[in-house]
N, C-alpha and C positions, 0 to 999 in steps of 0.2 A: 673296260668292257664296252662293246658297241651295242647300243640299244636300237631297236627297230623304229621306235616312235616316241613321242612325248609321254604317252600314258605309261609305257614300259619304264621310261627313265624316272618318272615320278614315283612309281611303286618301289623301284630300287633305292631311291633317295630316302624314302621314308617320310621326310618332312619337306614340303615345297619351299617354305620360307628359308630354312637352313640351306637348302640347295642354291637358292637364288642369292642369298646374302654372302655366299662363299663362291659364287661363279668366278671362273678364271677368264672370262671373255675380255676383260679390260674395259677401258672407257668407251663410251659411245662417241664415235669419231664422225666428224663431218668431212668426208674424204675428198681428196684430189685438189680441191681449190686451195690456193696458197693461204697460209694462216693469216698473213697481213700483206696488204699492198702498200700502205703507208704506215700507220700504227692504229691499233684498235680503238684508241680514244677518239682520234679524228674521224675514223670511220663511223663510229657511233654518232658523233656530233653531226656528221654530214646528213644523216637521214632526217634530222630535225631542222637543220639550218639551210642546206643547199639541195643536194641530190646524190643518190647512190645508185650503183649498179650491183644488184645481188645476182650471184651465179648459183642457181638451184639445180644445176645439171646432174649432180652426182649423188646427193644424199637421200633421195626419195625413190620409191618404187613407182613405175608406171605400169598399171595393170589395165589392159584394154579388154573390153567385153563387147562382143559383136554377135548379132543374131536376133531373130524375131522376138525372143523372150528377154532381151536386154532390160527393158523397162520393168517387166514383171519380176525379174530376179532382183534388181537393185532396189526397187520399191519394197519388196518383201524383206530386204535387209536394212532398210533405212528408216530412221525415226522421222525423217523429213516428209513433208507432203510432196507428191509428184504432180499435184493438180495443175500447176502452171509451169511445170518444168518441161521445157521444149529445147529443140536444137539451138545451139549458140548461147546457152545459159550454163552457169556453174553454181554449185552449192557445196556447203560443208556437209560431209558425210560422216556420221558417228554411229555405227551399228552397236547394238547391245545384245547380250545373251538372252536366252529365254527367261532368265531370272532378273533382267532389267539392269544389268551392270555393263559398263562401257568396255568395249573391246579395244578401241582405238579410234582415230579419226584422220581425215584428210580432205581433199577437195575432189569432187566429182564433176567432170566436164562432159557436157552433152555435145559430142562432136558432129554427129550426123544421125540420120534415121537409123535406128537399131545399132548405134555405136556410141559407147561412152568410155572414158578413161578415168580411173581412180589414181590420184597422185598423193603420196604420203608415206608414212611408215609402214612396215611390214604387217603388223597385226591385223589391220582392217583389210589389207590386200589378201592375206592368207584366208581370212573368213570368206571373202567374196569367191576366191578360187575354189575353196572347199565346196561351197554350195553350187557353183557353176558346174563342177565335175561330178557331184554326187546327188544333186537335187532334182534331176530329170528335166532341167531347163534346156531349151533349144538355143544354146549359145556356144561360142568359142571364146577362149581367152588367150591372151598373149602377156606373159609375165616378164617384164623388163626390170630386173632386179637392180637395186642401188649398186653403185660402184663399190669395189672392195675397200674396206677401211684401211688396209695396209697393202697397197699394190706391190710393194717391195721392188720398185723400179720398173715393173712391167707396164706396157702401154695399157691405157684404159680408154674405152670408148662406150658410148651410150647410143641409143636410137635417136635421142633428141637432145639438143641444148635447151635450157630453160632459164630465162633471165627476167629480172624485174627492174624497172626504172621507177624509182620512188623518191619522194621528198618534195619540198616546196617548189623547187625549180624543175621538177620532172616535166611539167607541161611545156616549158620552153624548150627543153631538150627534144621532146617528142615532136614538137612543131618543126624544129629545125631538121629532124630526120625525115619527116614526111612532107617537106616542102611548104610548111607554113600553116598547116591545119592540125587541130587535135581531133582524132577520130570520134565520130558521133556514135559512141558506144555507151549504153547505160551501165551503171554500176553492177558488177558481177554478171555482166553479159559479155559475149565474145563477138569479135568481128575480125576484119583484116586490115593491116597497114602495110605500106610499102616502105621498106628500109633497105639501104644498101642495094637498091635495085631488085629486091626480092619481095614477093608477096608473102606476108608473115601473119600467122594466126595470133590474136591478142585477146587477153582478158583484161577488162578494166576494173581496177579497184584503187585503193590509195592508203597512204600513211600520213600521219601528222596533219590530217584535214585537207590534203592536196591530192588531186587526181594523179594516178600512175597507171602503168601497164605491166602485165606479165606477158611475155612473148616466148614462142617456142618454134622450133623447126628442125630439120635434119642436122644431126650432130656435126657432119662434115662442114656445114656452113657456119658453125658457131663462132669460130675465130673471126671470120669476115664481118659478121654482124656485131660482135663485141667491139671490134676495132672501130666500126662506124659509130657506135653509140658513144664510146669514149671520146672520139674526135668531135662529135657534135656537142658533147657536154662540156668541153673545155671552157667555154665562156660562161657556163652556168655552175661551175664549181663541182662537177660530178666527181665522185670518189668511188672506185671499185672496192667492195667490201670483202674482206677475207673470211675464212672459216671461223676464226676466233670470235669476231664480233657478230657474225651473222645471226647465230641462234639467240643472242641477247636481246634482239629487237622485240621478242615476245614478252620480255619483262615489262616493257612499256605499253604494249598493246593488249596483254592480258590473256593470251592463249596458253594453256598447259599442254605441252606437246607429247608427254610420255607417261600417261597413267599406266598402271599395271594392267595388262590385258586380263580380263576376268574370266579366264577359260580353264583354270586349273582344277576346278571342282565341279560337281554336279553330274548326275547320271545322264542328263539330257545333252551333255557336252562330251561324253565319253567317246563317241564315234569320231568327233573332231580331234580329240587328243590322240586317238589311234591313227588318224590320218596325218597329223603334223609330224614331220621328221624329227628325230632326236637332235638334229643340227639346226632346227628352225630358230628364229628369233625368240620364240616363246620358251624354247627348251634351254637356251644358253643365256638368256637375259639376266643381268645383274640387278639386285635390289640393294640400295644403300640408304643410310640415314639412321637416326637415333631411335625411331620407333621399332620395337621388336614385339612380334606376336607369334605364337605357334600356329596360328590360323591364317592362311593366305587370304581368306575372304575378308579379313579386317583391312586389307589394302585395296579392296575393290572400290570403285566409285560409280556413281550414277550420273545421268545427264543433269540432274538438279544441282549436284555438287560442282560440276565443271562448267556450269552456265549454258548448257545445251537445251535446257527446257524451253527457251524462247522459240526454238524451231522444231520442237517435238510436237507432232500433229497426229491425232487419232482419226484421221479421215480415210485411213487405209489399213489393211491388215499387214502387220510386220512382226518379225520375231521379237519377242519381249514386250509387245504392246499391252498384254494383260497385266504383266508385272508392273509396268510403269503406270498404268491406270490405277492400280492398287496403291501406288505411292502418292498419288495426287492429294493435295490438301493437307499433307503432313508437314511437320516442322522440319524442313530440310536444311542441311548444311549449306553455307553460302561461299561462293568463290570470292577470294579477297587477295590483295597484295599486302605482303608484310615488308615494312621498311625497317631495316636493321639499325641498331644503335651504333653510331660511329665509334664511340669509345670502346665498346665491346669488340667491334671488328678490329680496331687497332691493337687491342690487347691480345687478340688471337694471333694476329700477324706478328707481333713482337715475340710471341712464344717460339717462333721458329729459330730464335737465337738462344733459347734455353737448352739445358742439357737434354740428352736423349730420354724420352719417356715423360718429360715435363712439358712437351709441346702439345698444343691442341691440333685438331684436324686442320690441315692446310686449306685455306680459302683461296682457291685458284681464281685468277682474274683473266678475262672478264666473266667466264662461265664456271660455276662452282659445283657442277654435277659430276660425280665420279662413278655413276652407275647408269644402267639403262633407265631405271626409274628410281626416284628418290622419295623418302618418306620420313621427314624429321618431325618429332613431337613438338607441338605447340601447347603451352600450359597457361592456365589462369592462376591467380594467386591461390596458394595452398597446394599447388602441384597437380591439379586436376587437368588431364588432357582434354582440350577443347577444340583442337584443330591439328592440321598437318601442313607442313611446308613441302612442296613437291617439285619445285624448279627454281634454282637460285643463281644469282649472278650480280654483276656490278653495272650500273648505268652511269656513264660519264655525264650524260645530260642531266640526270637528277642528282649526281654526286652522292649516290646511295647504293648500298647493297640492298637488293630487292629479292623477294621470292614470291612465288605464286602458290596458292593452296586453298584450303577450305577451313572454315571455323563453324562451330555451332551458331545458329542464328542469333542468339542473344549477345554474342561477342563480335558481330559483324559490323558494328557501327564504326565508321572511320574515326580514328583517334584513340580507340581502345588499346590499352597497353597490355601486352602478353609476354610470355617468355618462350623462346625457341631453344630446344636442346640440340647442341651441335656436336657431332662426333659419334662414334659407335661404341658399343658396350665392350667391356673387358679389354680395352686397349685397341680395339679394332678387329674386324673380321679378316678372313683370309683372301679377300678380293685383291687382285694385283694392284689396284689403284689406291689401296689403303696402307699408309704407314702407321707405325705404332704411335699412339697418341692417347690423351685423356679427354674425356667429355667435359664440356662447359656449357654455360647458359648465355644466351644473347637476348637482351631486351629488344622487342619488336613492337612496332605500332601498326595497327590495322589501317590500311589505306584502300582507296577505291580500286576497282578493276574495270577498264584499263587505268593504270596509275597516271600516265601522262595526260595532262589536261587537253593537249592538242589532239590526242587520239580520241578521248572521250567525246569531245565536241565536234570532231571532224570525221575521222575514219570510222569510229564506232557509230555515230549518229547517222551518217549518210548512207552506209551500205550494209553494215553487218546484220542489222535486223531485217533489212529488205531482202537479203540474200537467201533467207530460209525457203 
């Protein structure tokens, strides 16, 4: 049956969790970009040791907002302060519902007077689009959706290419491209650089404690610019990163990219659910993992749990501000990194050679997420649930399976030993990404976030807190 909108689909499903846990959408795909250019191990190693080129041209939405109410609209949706947010700056954008739960996040670029662009996953873009079209704001929007996950051989184009040059040797590559100078752009600010004979917009930030750039321009010029970057980077060990390794960099830098958008319940969000198509990200998203609840609200998160409280400011009126104020001063869950026990991981991998039904859930490498959003139970001794693992994969740099998630505050100290439940109930759900398997337990040790020391002392310390 074809449903008109998300609200109608939810009513027909009866239970939101069951609907999402049995979604047929398949795996979340990072589209178009080749899976590997060399091999994903060396591609991971390069962002720590030499330099990488990330191609971000296809997996994110570009939502442009233009008009005299651009600042008014986006400030009303943003937990961030807009006090010092001016043209040529960028910031993380993480809107919440009226109840204070996170919808999604991405990066907001202030391109020109009365013009901004949000770059990120669909949930936050859809939230902006809804309010732009229904809230009485004097703005226009342009929704440049992500590339199709499965283009099936058909040509794919975008409005813009988007690249990042990152790693310890990024500065040398950029200087060679620009004629010997590194652009005088402050962290998380924008400017222009000249590369391949073209004037290109650039955002400055960095990984592994080293300065880097994100650049973008007309999609038709993308191959020319990419070739120039790779040519200039030959002497600096530059490595193009494929789609297999790309998403795993967040395991080291500590950003959880795919929380469940907290829009499935609440009377204040009914109009939004009626506006969202039955084919929207929110309507087809898959939920995976060992944690099972009949209440979808048990999967919602707050800015405090995802580490966004550092840039949540109450110097302006925004949707959800009253709810977040009421949460202040409470004992909040803490975002952490879980380091998985090597022996348990090897035991699970070895089970792939056991008879059917005796195997554990496959741990895919390097990224081990098999749904749009993941939620694996993390327990203390005695079987009490004290946390959740939400994004997992393997770091060749750390020689560890890692996952990002939250724990109750008393268990957040680095070195705390806990247990993660891996696999789904009753042999697995009906998701297309799930084979028949049995659940098992994995010993995990709580670690800091970001996990990589280079990121904590460089990337994190230099700009992340300043970027709010």
